[in-house]
N, C-alpha and C positions, 0 to 999 in steps of 0.2 A: 513502697507506694507513696507518693508524693500527697500533699493535701490538697493539691489541684484534682489529682486523679480522684481521689475519694470524693470530693466535690461534684465531680463529674457523674459519677455512678449515683450518688444521693440525689442530685438533681435529676438524673432520669428515672430512678424510682417514684420520686414524687410526681413527675411529670405523667408517668404511666399510671400511678394510682389515681389521678386527678380525670385521666380521658378514659382509662379503662381497667376499672378497679379489679375485674376478674382475672388479670394479667399478672398481679402481685399478690403475693400471700405474707403473712407475718403471726407471729404466736409460734410458741415451739411445736404444738400438735401440727397445725397445718404445714410448717416449714419441714418438719419431720417426715409427713406424708408426701409432700412435693419432692424431697430429695429421695425418698424411696422409689418414686415413679419416674425419677430422673426428668421430673418437670422443671428443674431449675436452671437458668441461665447464669446467673450470679446471686451469690448468697452474700449477704451483708449482715455482719454481726458488729454490734457495739462493743467497744473496747472494754465498757463497764462489765457488760455479760462475760467477755472472753477472760477477765482478769478479775472476776468475782471472788470475794473474800468467803462466799458460800462455796465450799470446795465440790459438793455435788453439782452445783450449779455452773459451775466453772469447767468441770469435767464434761458436763452434757454439751456445752458449747465449742470445747476443744474438739471433742468428738466429733460434731457436726461438721467442723472447720476440716478435719483431717479427713473425713468422710467423702466430703465434696471433692477436696484435692483427689483422692484416690479414683474418685468417679468422673475427673475430668472437667468439674464445675468451678468456674471461677470464684474463689473464696476471698472476701475483703474484710480485714477488720478494720472499722473507721473509728476515728478519734470522737469520743463523746465531745471533745472541746471544741470540734468542728462547729462552725455558725448554724450547719443544719442538724447536727448530731443531737 
């Protein structure tokens, strides 16, 4: 995925967050719940979390990413060096 595509998804996230906060979720527990309920259209994960040096944390986010993909949810790893990341 290109940086421009990442930026498009991140901008959409922040736009929705600013206009209808109830349509976005963040934080491990809230995201887990939303994924369990199939209430996620796009899952955004920072590359810092996806490549964490903490193995348990990394496994958790890799698992979320894989689970989202298996369930047909678009999962995006966005670069923390991205201006909005």
